[in-house]
C-alpha positions as CSV (number, residue, x, y, z in Angstrom):
1,M,0.0,0.0,0.0
2,S,1.5,3.3,-1.0
3,E,2.0,6.2,1.4
4,P,-0.2,9.2,1.3
5,A,1.1,12.1,-0.8
6,F,1.8,15.5,0.8
7,Q,0.7,18.5,-1.3
8,R,3.3,19.1,-4.0
9,R,5.3,22.2,-3.9
10,G,6.0,24.4,-6.9
11,L,9.7,25.0,-7.8
12,G,9.3,28.7,-7.3
13,D,7.2,28.5,-4.1
14,V,10.1,29.7,-1.8
15,I,11.0,32.8,0.1
16,P,13.1,34.7,-0.9
17,A,12.0,34.3,-4.6
18,P,14.8,32.8,-6.6
19,A,16.5,34.7,-9.4
20,E,15.7,32.2,-12.1
21,V,13.3,29.2,-12.0
22,R,12.9,26.7,-14.8
23,P,10.3,24.1,-13.7
24,D,10.1,20.6,-15.2
25,P,7.1,18.8,-13.7
26,A,8.1,15.5,-15.3
27,A,11.4,15.4,-13.4
28,D,10.2,15.3,-9.7
29,F,12.5,13.5,-7.3
30,T,11.2,11.5,-4.3
31,I,13.4,11.1,-1.2
32,G,13.2,7.6,0.0
33,E,14.7,5.2,2.6
34,G,17.7,4.5,0.4
35,T,18.5,8.2,-0.4
36,A,22.0,9.4,0.6
37,I,23.8,12.7,0.5
38,R,27.0,13.2,-1.4
39,T,29.3,16.1,-0.6
40,A,32.2,17.7,-2.5
41,P,35.4,15.5,-2.1
42,G,37.9,16.8,0.4
43,S,35.7,19.7,1.7
44,T,35.0,19.7,5.4
45,E,32.6,22.6,4.9
46,A,30.5,20.7,2.3
47,R,30.5,17.7,4.6
48,R,29.3,19.8,7.5
49,I,26.5,21.3,5.4
50,G,25.5,17.8,4.2
51,E,25.3,16.7,7.9
52,Y,23.2,19.8,8.6
53,L,20.8,18.9,5.8
54,A,20.5,15.3,6.9
55,A,19.8,16.5,10.5
56,L,17.0,18.7,9.1
57,L,15.4,15.8,7.2
58,R,15.8,12.8,9.4
59,P,13.2,13.6,12.2
60,A,10.2,13.8,9.8
61,T,11.2,11.3,7.2
62,G,12.6,8.7,9.6
63,Y,15.3,7.9,7.0
64,A,19.0,7.4,7.7
65,L,20.2,9.7,5.0
66,P,23.9,8.8,5.3
67,V,26.4,11.5,4.3
68,G,29.6,10.7,2.4
69,E,31.8,11.6,-0.6
70,D,31.4,8.5,-2.7
71,S,27.8,8.3,-3.7
72,G,24.4,9.8,-3.1
73,E,21.3,11.0,-4.8
74,I,21.5,14.4,-3.3
75,A,24.8,16.0,-4.2
76,L,26.3,19.2,-2.7
77,L,29.3,20.1,-4.9
78,L,31.8,22.9,-4.9
79,D,33.1,24.3,-8.2
80,P,35.2,27.5,-8.3
81,T,33.7,28.4,-11.7
82,P,30.2,26.8,-11.7
83,D,28.0,27.0,-14.7
84,L,25.4,29.2,-13.1
85,D,23.6,30.4,-16.1
86,A,22.9,28.5,-19.3
87,D,22.9,31.8,-21.2
88,G,26.5,32.6,-20.1
89,D,25.6,36.0,-18.6
90,F,26.3,35.3,-15.0
91,D,29.9,36.0,-14.3
92,G,31.7,36.7,-11.1
93,A,29.2,34.8,-8.9
94,P,29.2,35.9,-5.2
95,D,29.8,33.3,-2.6
96,E,26.1,32.8,-1.8
97,S,25.1,32.0,-5.4
98,Y,24.1,28.5,-6.4
99,R,22.6,26.3,-9.1
100,L,20.1,23.6,-8.1
101,E,18.9,20.9,-10.4
102,V,16.2,18.4,-9.6
103,T,15.7,15.4,-11.9
104,A,13.9,12.1,-11.5
105,S,17.2,10.4,-10.5
106,G,18.4,13.0,-7.9
107,V,19.3,16.5,-6.8
108,T,22.5,18.3,-7.6
109,V,23.7,21.7,-6.1
110,W,26.7,23.5,-7.5
111,A,28.2,26.5,-5.8
112,A,31.5,28.3,-5.8
113,A,31.6,28.5,-2.0
114,A,30.1,26.8,1.0
115,A,27.8,29.7,1.7
116,G,26.1,29.0,-1.7
117,L,25.6,25.4,-0.7
118,F,24.1,26.5,2.6
119,A,21.7,28.9,0.8
120,A,20.7,26.1,-1.5
121,V,19.9,23.8,1.5
122,Q,17.4,26.5,2.7
123,T,15.8,26.4,-0.7
124,L,15.6,22.6,-0.7
125,R,14.0,22.6,2.7
126,Q,11.3,24.9,1.5
127,L,10.7,22.8,-1.6
128,L,9.7,19.9,0.6
129,P,6.2,19.7,2.2
130,A,5.7,21.6,5.4
131,A,5.6,18.3,7.3
132,I,9.4,18.1,6.8
133,D,9.7,20.5,9.8
134,A,7.8,18.1,12.2
135,S,9.8,16.8,15.1
136,G,8.8,13.1,14.5
137,P,8.2,10.7,11.7
138,Q,5.4,11.6,9.3
139,Q,3.6,9.3,6.9
140,G,3.8,10.5,3.3
141,T,6.0,10.8,0.2
142,W,8.8,13.4,0.2
143,V,8.7,14.9,-3.3
144,L,11.0,17.6,-4.6
145,P,9.6,19.5,-7.7
146,G,11.6,18.9,-10.9
147,G,13.5,21.6,-12.7
148,E,16.4,24.1,-12.2
149,I,16.9,27.1,-10.0
150,V,19.8,29.6,-10.5
151,D,20.0,31.9,-7.6
152,R,22.1,34.8,-6.2
153,P,21.5,37.6,-3.8
154,R,20.6,41.2,-4.8
155,F,22.6,42.7,-1.9
156,P,25.5,41.2,0.1
157,Y,24.1,42.4,3.4
158,R,20.7,41.1,4.6
159,G,20.3,41.6,8.3
160,A,18.2,41.4,11.4
161,M,18.9,43.2,14.6
162,L,18.1,42.0,18.1
163,D,18.2,44.4,21.0
164,I,19.4,42.6,24.1
165,A,20.1,45.7,26.1
166,R,16.5,46.8,26.9
167,H,15.6,43.1,27.5
168,F,18.3,40.4,27.7
169,F,17.9,37.2,25.8
170,T,19.9,34.1,26.6
171,V,22.5,32.3,24.4
172,A,20.0,29.5,23.8
173,E,17.3,32.0,22.8
174,I,19.6,33.9,20.4
175,K,20.7,30.6,18.8
176,A,17.0,29.7,18.3
177,Y,16.5,33.1,16.7
178,I,19.5,32.6,14.4
179,D,18.1,29.2,13.3
180,S,14.8,30.9,12.4
181,L,16.4,33.7,10.4
182,V,18.7,31.6,8.2
183,Q,15.7,29.9,6.6
184,F,15.2,33.1,4.7
185,K,18.9,33.6,3.8
186,I,19.5,36.3,6.4
187,N,23.3,36.5,6.7
188,H,23.9,39.2,9.4
189,L,22.7,39.4,13.0
190,H,23.3,42.8,14.5
191,L,23.3,42.6,18.3
192,H,22.5,45.8,20.2
193,L,24.6,45.1,23.3
194,T,24.4,48.3,25.3
195,D,22.0,51.1,26.0
196,D,20.7,53.3,28.9
197,Q,18.9,50.4,30.6
198,G,21.6,47.8,30.5
199,W,25.1,46.7,29.4
200,R,25.2,43.1,28.1
201,L,28.7,42.2,27.2
202,E,31.5,41.4,29.7
203,I,34.6,43.7,29.1
204,D,37.9,42.9,30.8
205,G,39.1,45.8,32.9
206,W,35.6,47.2,33.3
207,P,33.9,44.5,35.3
208,K,31.2,46.8,36.8
209,L,29.6,47.3,33.4
210,T,28.0,43.9,33.7
211,E,28.2,43.4,37.5
212,V,26.2,46.6,38.0
213,S,24.4,47.3,34.7
214,G,23.8,43.7,33.6
215,G,22.3,42.4,36.8
216,E,19.0,42.3,38.6
217,G,16.7,45.3,38.0
218,T,18.2,46.2,34.6
219,G,16.2,46.4,31.4
220,V,13.0,48.3,30.7
221,D,10.8,48.0,33.8
222,G,13.7,46.3,35.5
223,T,12.6,42.9,34.0
224,G,15.4,42.1,31.6
225,P,18.6,41.2,33.6
226,G,21.5,39.2,32.3
227,F,24.6,39.5,30.2
228,L,26.9,37.6,27.8
229,T,30.3,36.5,29.2
230,R,33.2,36.6,26.8
231,A,32.8,32.8,26.4
232,D,29.1,33.2,25.7
233,Y,29.7,35.8,23.0
234,T,32.4,33.6,21.4
235,E,30.0,30.7,21.4
236,L,27.3,32.7,19.7
237,V,29.8,34.0,17.1
238,G,30.8,30.5,16.3
239,Y,27.3,29.2,16.2
240,A,26.3,32.0,13.8
241,A,29.4,31.4,11.6
242,E,28.5,27.8,11.2
243,R,25.2,29.0,9.6
244,F,27.0,31.7,7.5
245,V,25.7,34.5,9.7
246,T,28.1,37.4,10.6
247,I,27.6,38.9,14.1
248,V,27.6,42.7,14.0
249,P,28.2,43.9,17.6
250,E,26.9,47.4,18.6
251,I,28.3,49.5,21.4
252,D,26.0,52.6,21.3
253,M,27.7,55.9,21.9
254,P,28.1,58.8,22.6
255,G,24.4,58.7,23.6
256,H,22.5,55.7,25.1
257,V,25.2,55.3,27.8
258,N,23.4,55.7,31.1
259,A,24.2,52.1,32.0
260,A,27.9,52.7,31.6
261,Q,27.8,55.9,33.6
262,V,25.9,54.1,36.4
263,A,28.7,51.6,36.6
264,Y,31.5,54.1,36.2
265,P,30.7,57.7,37.4
266,E,34.1,58.9,36.1
267,L,32.5,58.7,32.6
268,T,30.1,61.6,33.6
269,A,30.9,65.3,33.3
270,D,31.2,65.9,37.0
271,G,32.2,62.4,38.2
272,V,29.0,61.9,40.1
273,A,27.1,58.7,39.7
274,V,23.8,58.8,37.7
275,A,20.7,56.9,38.7
276,P,19.8,53.7,36.8
277,R,17.1,54.0,34.2
278,T,14.4,51.5,33.4
279,D,12.0,53.6,31.4
280,M,11.8,53.9,27.6
281,E,13.0,57.6,27.3
282,V,15.9,58.4,25.0
283,G,18.3,61.2,24.4
284,Y,19.3,62.2,27.9
285,S,22.7,60.6,28.3
286,S,26.1,61.3,26.7
287,L,29.8,60.5,27.1
288,V,31.9,63.6,27.6
289,A,33.7,64.6,24.4
290,D,36.5,66.6,26.1
291,K,37.6,64.1,28.7
292,E,40.5,61.7,28.0
293,E,38.9,59.2,30.3
294,T,36.1,58.9,27.7
295,Y,38.5,57.7,25.0
296,A,40.5,55.4,27.2
297,F,37.2,53.7,28.0
298,V,36.1,53.6,24.4
299,E,39.4,52.3,23.2
300,D,39.4,49.5,25.7
301,V,35.8,48.5,24.7
302,V,36.5,48.7,21.0
303,R,39.7,46.7,21.3
304,E,38.0,43.9,23.2
305,V,34.9,43.7,21.1
306,A,37.0,43.7,17.9
307,A,39.2,40.9,19.3
308,L,36.1,38.8,20.1
309,T,34.5,39.4,16.7
310,P,35.9,37.8,13.6
311,G,33.4,39.6,11.3
312,P,34.5,42.8,9.5
313,Y,32.0,45.2,11.2
314,L,31.8,47.1,14.5
315,H,28.7,49.2,15.1
316,I,29.2,52.4,17.2
317,G,25.6,53.5,17.3
318,G,25.6,57.3,17.2
319,D,21.9,57.8,17.2
320,E,19.6,60.0,19.3
321,A,22.5,61.9,20.9
322,Q,20.3,64.9,21.9
323,A,22.3,65.4,25.1
324,T,25.5,65.9,23.0
325,T,26.1,69.3,21.4
326,A,26.8,69.3,17.6
327,E,30.4,70.3,18.2
328,D,30.9,67.6,20.8
329,Y,29.3,65.0,18.6
330,R,31.7,65.8,15.8
331,T,34.7,65.7,18.2
332,F,33.6,62.4,19.6
333,I,32.9,60.7,16.2
334,Q,36.2,62.0,14.7
335,R,38.1,60.6,17.7
336,V,36.4,57.2,17.6
337,L,36.4,56.4,13.9
338,P,40.2,55.9,13.8
339,L,40.0,53.6,16.9
340,V,37.7,51.2,15.1
341,A,40.0,51.2,12.1
342,K,43.0,50.7,14.4
343,Y,41.6,47.4,15.6
344,G,40.8,46.2,12.1
345,K,37.1,46.7,11.8
346,R,34.9,48.6,9.4
347,V,32.7,51.1,11.3
348,V,28.9,51.0,11.1
349,G,26.8,53.7,12.6
350,W,23.2,54.9,12.6
351,H,22.8,57.5,9.9
352,E,23.2,60.5,12.3
353,M,26.9,59.6,12.1
354,A,26.8,60.8,8.5
355,G,26.5,64.3,9.8
356,V,30.2,64.1,10.2
357,E,32.5,63.6,7.3
358,L,33.1,59.8,7.0
359,P,35.8,57.7,5.4
360,E,34.8,55.7,2.4
361,T,34.9,52.5,4.5
362,A,32.3,53.7,6.9
363,I,28.7,52.4,6.6
364,A,25.7,54.5,7.5
365,Q,22.5,52.7,8.6
366,Y,19.4,54.8,7.7
367,W,16.5,54.4,10.1
368,R,14.3,57.4,10.1
369,I,10.9,57.7,8.3
370,E,11.7,61.0,6.6
371,A,12.1,60.8,2.8
372,T,15.3,62.8,2.6
373,D,18.6,62.9,4.5
374,E,21.4,65.1,3.3
375,G,24.1,63.5,5.5
376,T,23.4,60.0,4.3
377,A,23.2,61.2,0.6
378,R,26.5,63.0,1.0
379,A,28.2,60.0,2.6
380,A,26.9,57.8,-0.3
381,A,28.3,60.3,-2.8
382,N,31.6,60.1,-1.1
383,G,31.8,56.4,-1.4
384,S,30.3,55.1,1.9
385,K,27.8,52.3,1.7
386,V,24.3,52.4,3.2
387,I,22.3,49.8,5.0
388,M,18.6,50.7,4.6
389,S,16.4,50.2,7.7
390,P,13.6,52.8,7.5
391,A,11.5,52.5,10.7
392,D,8.2,52.7,9.0
393,R,8.9,49.6,6.9
394,T,11.5,47.4,8.6
395,Y,11.2,48.0,12.4
396,L,9.9,44.7,13.7
397,D,8.9,46.2,17.1
398,M,6.1,48.3,15.5
399,K,2.6,47.0,16.0
400,Y,0.9,45.0,13.3
401,T,-2.5,46.7,14.1
402,P,-3.4,49.6,16.4
403,D,-4.5,47.1,19.1
404,S,-1.9,44.4,18.7
405,K,0.5,43.5,21.5
406,P,3.4,43.7,22.1
407,G,4.9,46.6,20.2
408,L,5.1,50.3,19.8
409,D,3.6,52.6,17.1
410,W,5.8,55.8,16.9
411,A,6.8,54.9,13.4
412,G,3.3,53.8,12.5
413,V,1.5,50.5,12.3
414,I,3.3,48.1,10.0
415,N,1.4,45.2,8.5
416,V,3.0,42.6,6.3
417,E,2.2,44.4,3.0
418,R,3.8,47.6,4.3
419,S,6.9,45.6,5.2
420,Y,7.0,44.3,1.6
421,D,5.7,47.1,-0.5
422,W,8.8,49.3,-0.8
423,D,12.3,49.3,-2.4
424,P,15.5,50.3,-0.7
425,A,16.9,51.9,-3.9
426,D,13.9,54.3,-4.0
427,R,13.9,55.4,-0.4
428,L,16.3,58.3,-0.3
429,P,17.3,60.8,-3.0
430,G,21.0,60.4,-3.7
431,V,21.0,56.8,-2.4
432,S,20.5,54.4,-5.2
433,E,21.2,50.7,-5.9
434,Q,25.0,51.1,-6.3
435,H,25.2,52.9,-2.9
436,L,23.5,50.2,-0.9
437,L,25.2,47.4,1.1
438,G,21.8,45.9,1.9
439,V,18.9,46.0,4.2
440,E,18.2,45.2,7.9
441,A,15.1,44.7,10.0
442,P,15.8,45.9,13.6
443,L,13.8,44.6,16.6
444,W,14.0,46.7,19.7
445,S,13.0,45.0,22.9
446,E,11.3,47.6,25.1
447,T,8.0,45.7,25.0
448,L,9.4,42.2,24.6
449,R,9.6,39.7,27.5
450,S,10.1,36.3,25.9
451,L,11.4,34.5,22.8
452,A,7.8,34.0,21.8
453,D,7.5,37.8,21.7
454,V,10.6,38.0,19.6
455,Q,9.3,35.5,17.2
456,T,5.8,37.0,17.0
457,M,7.1,40.4,16.1
458,T,9.6,38.9,13.6
459,F,7.3,36.6,11.7
460,P,5.7,37.0,9.2
461,R,7.3,40.4,8.5
462,L,11.0,39.4,8.4
463,P,10.5,37.2,5.3
464,A,9.3,40.4,3.5
465,V,12.5,42.2,4.2
466,A,14.6,39.1,3.4
467,E,13.0,38.9,0.0
468,I,13.7,42.6,-0.7
469,G,17.3,42.0,0.2
470,W,17.9,38.8,-1.8
471,S,15.5,38.6,-4.8
472,P,15.8,40.5,-8.0
473,R,13.7,43.6,-8.1
474,A,11.8,42.2,-11.1
475,T,10.4,39.4,-9.0
476,H,8.8,41.7,-6.5
477,D,5.0,41.0,-6.4
478,W,2.8,41.2,-3.4
479,E,0.2,38.7,-4.5
480,S,2.8,36.1,-5.2
481,F,4.6,36.8,-1.9
482,R,1.4,36.5,0.2
483,Q,0.5,33.2,-1.4
484,R,4.1,31.8,-0.8
485,L,4.1,33.2,2.7
486,A,0.8,31.4,3.5
487,A,2.6,28.0,3.4
488,F,4.8,29.0,6.3
489,G,1.9,28.8,8.9
490,P,2.2,25.0,9.3
491,R,6.0,25.1,9.0
492,W,6.3,27.6,11.9
493,R,3.8,25.6,13.9
494,N,5.9,22.4,13.3
495,Q,9.0,24.2,14.4
496,G,7.4,25.7,17.5
497,I,7.9,29.2,16.3
498,A,5.3,31.8,17.4
499,F,4.0,34.1,14.7
500,H,1.3,36.7,14.1
501,A,-1.5,35.3,12.0
502,S,-1.9,38.4,9.9
503,P,-5.4,38.5,8.2
504,E,-3.7,39.7,5.0
505,I,-2.3,36.2,4.5
506,P,-4.4,33.2,3.3
507,W,-2.8,30.8,5.8
508,T,-2.8,27.1,5.0
């Protein structure tokens, strides 16, 4: 007696939408008990990705899915010059690009680098029925739709941000968040580590930062205590790297520093301790631009964070510094920019930083809802790249509806269509496609109290931003997206991921 058939997926029914899709319904492949995974000979990275794929598929299928280099119906292959386009017009493929071919006899993935194989695995996962994400064996046939996908990212930087300063999240919770993000080819996780309400990363030589400002009573409403030790942070960086996610650490300054000044009063103007803050106000704190103690502190922090972070970026914040005069802000930024470069990192800052002349290597992250910004446009004209994160489109902490909880609404109410219906190359005059490094969806944690809150605010809006960052502009289509997104309801339920059941989406 044959097993029941799960609903067949279409070759293009994935998020983000692939660059090129060539279906062949006569070439479907069925994963069975004897299916094995073959990986590129001599590549430990390909072998690791093969094991990762097998681990994803084994619980629901119940199949052994052995991984090796000699034989297998599912092949993950590395080729420094893969044939990624039959038309020959796809030269200089980035590391995340891949070609995936499904025939009746098997599945083959070609990529120039391991990151491309990992991206292809996320596509393969989505091409299988939603039951593949179940935690135990399911009865049914596991069919992959036949044809060919050629895929590559529109932008190299596709990010999400998690604020662990206003409310701390544990190593296990952050790992779970990373696993949910990579399914949509997100490749950067920006961690907002410090703010007025808490300091969340251990710094040698400055132990009170976490002893005082990472302990009980910290966070908004005093409900979010905790911090990452150096070992915790290193573990997270490694876990993310295994999933081809770069951690971008943020130490916010010269504003948003009340927690640091609570721990070390010598960082205030008069050397007098300030009171801890657990409210949601902003703009009242500042490091002192004309004290050498300030720069000794900043250099120690930058040096240590840079040493712990193998990725190329270090975010210095720079936003909402209302308590810093324009002259002091300029002085501070001009002193700090060389420190980041000194320790081998490329500086990222919120777009207020672009009010100061920036080196070409600096990256401005635009977050406001205004349609113009002279500083960001000037920085782009001078060679700086821009990450686009307009609050009225990408901020995941905004409410879905006026009465939804948790969330805020200062940037407006953001439903899924609003998260999807925009383009980063059209957002700011003077900032076009060639100026963009990519997009990022920030999630601030003032109203969050659990991983379920994080997931609910992230999904289903994060996939919209992910598709904007990965897929060709020509594929952008709301009706197509909402239909593809609908299939993720049962996937998220199978994975135990909380999500907002937006009425815009015809959930399956």
